[in-house]
C-alpha positions in Angstrom: 0.0 0.0 0.0 3.0 2.3 -0.2 1.9 2.9 -3.8 -1.4 4.4 -2.6 0.5 6.7 -0.2 2.8 7.7 -3.1 -0.2 8.5 -5.3 -1.9 10.6 -2.6 1.3 12.5 -1.9 2.1 13.1 -5.5 -1.4 14.4 -6.1 -1.6 16.5 -3.0 1.9 17.9 -2.7 3.2 17.9 -6.3 0.0 18.5 -8.1 0.1 15.5 -10.4 -3.1 14.7 -12.1 -4.7 11.2 -12.6 -3.2 10.7 -16.1 0.3 11.7 -14.9 0.1 9.4 -11.9 -1.2 6.5 -14.1 1.9 6.9 -16.4 4.3 7.2 -13.4 3.0 4.1 -11.5 1.6 1.9 -14.2 -1.7 1.6 -12.4 -5.0 2.2 -14.3 -6.8 5.5 -13.9 -9.5 3.7 -12.0 -7.0 2.5 -9.4 -5.5 6.0 -9.1 -9.0 7.4 -8.5 -9.6 4.8 -5.9 -6.4 5.6 -4.1 -7.3 9.3 -4.1 -10.8 8.7 -2.9 -10.1 6.6 0.1 -7.6 6.3 2.9 -6.1 2.8 3.2 -7.9 1.1 6.1 -5.6 -1.9 6.5 -5.8 -5.5 5.5 -8.6 -7.7 6.5 -8.1 -11.2 8.0 -9.5 -14.0 6.0 -11.8 -16.5 7.6 -10.2 -19.4 5.7 -7.3 -19.4 3.3 -8.4 -21.0 0.0 -6.3 -24.1 -0.9 -3.9 -23.5 -3.8 -4.9 -24.5 -7.3 -2.5 -27.5 -7.5 -4.4 -29.1 -4.6 -5.4 -32.3 -6.4 -1.9 -32.7 -7.9 0.2 -32.2 -4.7 0.8 -35.9 -4.3 2.1 -36.2 -7.9 4.3 -33.1 -7.4 5.7 -34.4 -4.2 6.6 -37.7 -5.9 8.4 -35.8 -8.6 10.4 -33.9 -6.0 11.3 -37.1 -4.1 12.4 -38.8 -7.3 14.5 -35.7 -8.3 16.2 -35.6 -4.9 17.1 -39.3 -5.2 18.4 -38.9 -8.7 20.5 -35.8 -8.0 21.9 -36.8 -4.7 19.9 -34.4 -2.6 20.0 -31.3 -4.8 16.8 -29.2 -4.5 14.4 -29.0 -7.3 14.4 -25.7 -9.2 11.2 -24.4 -10.6 12.8 -24.2 -14.1 13.4 -27.9 -14.0 9.8 -29.0 -13.4 9.2 -29.1 -17.2 11.7 -32.0 -17.5 10.0 -34.3 -15.1 
């Protein structure tokens, strides 16, 4: 949320308009408007964290990792190497 603070400061202190802020930050004009409209109120705590998308495949992925560790003598699996398994 540091970006929101930057947006509000740049608008208030330096007089930057929405289009200038959009170009500077890479955020859409709607996001800039939202940041200028409201003060950041903090994060909310989730009731329950949703399970990640690979949920049904975690057992297969773990098997790949164990196999890779056995074949490489304990070297960790890199994310770039997952295509080769």
